[in-house]
N, C-alpha and C positions, 0 to 999 in steps of 0.2 A: 258433402260436409259430414263429419264426424261427430256424433254426439255420445257422451258418457255421462251417466248418472250416478251419483253417489251421494249418499247421506253421511254428513259428517260423523267422525267416531263409529264409523262401520266398515267392517273389511268385506263388504260386497259391493260390486260394481256392475252395473249394466252397461256393458261395452257397445252395443249396437254393431255397428261395422268399424269401429275404430281399430279393434285387434283381436284377431281368431289365435287360437291354438297354434295354428301352422303359419301364420304370418300377419302382416300388417294389413292385408286386402288389397283392394284395387286403388290405384292412384292414376286419375284421369289424366294429368298432366304432370310433367317435371316439378311444378310448383307446388301442387297438391302432395306430391311424394316428399318434398322437403318440409312440408307442413306435418306429415305424418311422422317423420324422423324426429322433428322438433318435440311433437307431443309425446314420442316414447321416451326421448331423452329427458325432458323439464317435467313430465308430469308422472307418466306410467311407471317408470322407474325409481320414483320418489316413494312409491307405496311400499307397504311391508310386504314380505313373501306370504305372509297370510292372506292377502287379498284373494278373495275368489272372484273370478271374473265371468260373467254371463254374456257370451257373445250373442249377436244377430243370429247367427248360424252355427251349429254344433254344440256340444254340451260344455258345462262349466269346467273351470281349471282354476288353479291356484296359481298365482303369479310367480312363485317358488318354481314351478315346473317349467316355466318357459324364460326365466329371467336371463339365463346364461344364453340361450340363443338370441334374445333380444339384444344383448350386449355385444354379442359377435357380429350380429345383423348391422349395427349401429357403428361398429369399428370400421367396417368395410366402405370403400368408396364406391358409391352406385352411379356416379355420373348424372346424365341428365335422364335418369330412368323415369318411365311410367309404363302402368300396367299391374299385373297381378303380383303382388310381392310376398315371397315366403322367405321364412327366417334362413333357409339354406342357400339361398342365392347370392 
C-alpha cells in the first residue's frame, strides 16, 4: 500500500514509499505496478512543479526536478513488470 499525505493548498507532500527521487519504488506484483503507474499519471503529475516531496527514504525534492523522468517512465511499455522500479528503466 502506498500512502500520500497532502494538506489542501499546500505545496508539501509526505510521499512515504509512493515516489522517490530515483523511481517509483518496489512493486510487489504486476497489478501493484499498474496501480503505481496510475497514481503517477492521475495524481502526482497533476501537481504543480513547486510541489516539495518528502519521501520515506532519502531527502526531499521538488516535483519539477523529476517530472520529465516520470513522464518518460510512464510513456514506456513495462509489460508485466514487478520489482524495484527506477525512472531510467
